[in-house]
N, C-alpha and C positions, 0 to 999 in steps of 0.2 A: 702145848696150854691144855690142861687138863680141870675139869671140875673139880676142885678140890679147894673146899670148903673151910679154908684153917684160920689166917691170918685175915682180918677182917680188910685190912688197909691192902693187902695185896689181889683182892678178887677186882675180877673185873666183868662187868655186866655186857652181854652184845646187846648194843641197839635194834637191831632187828626184832630179837624172841626172847632175851630178859635173860638168859640164860648162864648161869654164874660158871667163873675161868681163874685158877690161878695162877696169877702174873710171873715170868719170869725173864730173864735175860737171854735177850735174842742176838743170835750169831749176828754181825752185818752184812747188810743185803739181803736180810728174811723177812718174813710176814707169817702171824701165825692168826689163825683165821679162825670163826666159832664152830667145834663140833657138829653143832647140831646145826644151823644153817648158810653156813660156808664162809658167811661176812670179815671183814677183814678187820682184829680186830687191833694188832700191834702192826706199826714195820721199825725195823733199823735200819735209816739213812743218814747217816750223821748232816749231809747235804741237804737231806729235805725241808728243814725248815728254813734254813735261805731263800729255795727255789722258792718257797710258799708266800715269802716275806716280797721275793722281784718278781712272783707274778700277780699279790696282790696290790703293789705296787702302778705295778701295768696296766692290769684291770683301771685301778681308782682313775689315771690320766684318761685313758682312753673311751671310759665313762664320761666325764669332763669335756673332755673332745666329742663325745656323741652329740653335746648338749650343745655345744658352741657352732658347730657346723649343718652344711643342710645337710639334712637325711634322702631327697627323691625330689625330682622335680618330674614335670607333667607334661607333655604337650597333644594337645588332640584342637585339632581342628582351626591350626593357628591362636592356639589359645596357649599360654603356658602359666604355669602356677606352681612354684617350688616351698617345699613344707620343710621345718626341723620337728625336733622330739618336744620343744617346748609348743611349736605353736598346733599336733596332735596332741597334748595335753589339753589346749585353751580351745580344741575344738568344742571341749565338753562345757565351757563357762558360760550356758544361759539357763536361768531359772532352775529346773529341779535336776538339770546333767552336772552341774557344779560339785553335787560330790563323787561322780564317777568321774568328774576332771582332777578332785582330791587324792582318789585312791590308785586311779593308775599313775600320778605322779609319785605318790609315794610306792604303788610297787614299781615298779623300772624305773626309778633313779632314787629318790629317797630312802630307800629300804636298800637296795645295792651299795649304796656311797655308803651307808650308815653301817652296814656289813662288814666291809673293806676299809673305812674306818679303824672299826673296832679290832679287825685285827691283826691289820698296824701296827699299831698301838701296843697290844696285848704282845704281838711274838715279837717286834722290833729289836729290845733290849737280849732276846735271848740269844737271836743270833750274832749278838757280838758278844757272847758270854758275859751279859749285866745281871745286876737282879732285875728283878720284874719292875715292871713300873707299881707305882700303885695305882689300888684298883684295875687291875692286869687282867685279873681273875674275872670280874666283870664284866671288866668289859670282850673276855673270849665269851663268857657265857651267854652275853648279849650275839653276840655275833651269831655262837650256835642259834639260838632261839630264833633268830634273823630267817635264819637260812630258810625254810620254808617256805619267808611272801618274799623272797627275793625272786622277781617272775620277767628278768633281760628278757631270759630265753624265751618265756612264753608272749612274751611284746615281739621279738624279732622271728620268730613260727610264724604267727600271726598277723605278719606284715607280710614273709615272703608267699603267703596261701593267697593274699591281697595282691600280690602284685599276678601272680600268674591268672587273676580272672583279669586284671587291670590291664595288664597288657598287650590284651585283644582288639582293645577299647581305643588305646593312645598310647604315647612313645614315651616309653617309664626312662629317668635316666637317675642314677642309682648313684648321691652323694656320700660323700667321706663319710659321716655319723650312722649310714648303715653300717660302711665296713665296719666302722670302732665298734659298734653294736654288736657283731658278729662275733670280732675278734672277742671279748666281753665274755661272752658266752663260752667261747675256748676255750680260752685260758680257764673261767671260772671251774668248766669241768676238769681241766688238768689237774687244778691245784685243788681241788677236791679227792682228787686221785690220790697228789703228792701227802695230803695232810695226813698227821697224826695227832689224833686227838687225845687219846695219853697217853702220849710222850711231852703234849702240850699241856696237859694238866699238871703233869711229873714235875714237868718244868717252872710251872709256876705256883709250885710249892715253895719252892724256896723266899727264903724273908725278901720282902721288896725291901728298893732304897732308900735311903735318906735323903 
């Protein structure tokens, strides 16, 4: 892809450095990189969109499971205490800490679920070679806008660091929700590696279903 601003409809701007490139059809299995910063601009992997949809559905289900199952339990001096993700959020529901509880709930649960749901809604018909749904472009745009605010991975890293410190004071038993959250983080990283935003936007340009 060479910078050649001839037709504005065929120009692709790098999300990292804003360098403009002329879009061209790619051979299957190849990638196009930004000439300035090396960011992946386009990929040509016909099965990638189906894989992205499968990963998004898996992450959505695992995130719901993370809310439903115990996160971890502590045993110290004969006293046991089990907690869930909801318990972690409600730990801040007292007085001035209520806004913190709301923020934690949104960043680690609500926003990741909204982002996954919007992505599933937007690309679901595309995988079946059907016209996009009404509002699919807005849904995908919402998923992209929410990406910096989806912080499930920050939560799991913080919990891991805390567990290292607590392990010397109490017996820690990791629950299913911890592994579900960890799986969501890994799946999200893999999904973001496979997704080609340019191809999705191009596919969403088709007339919507009636």
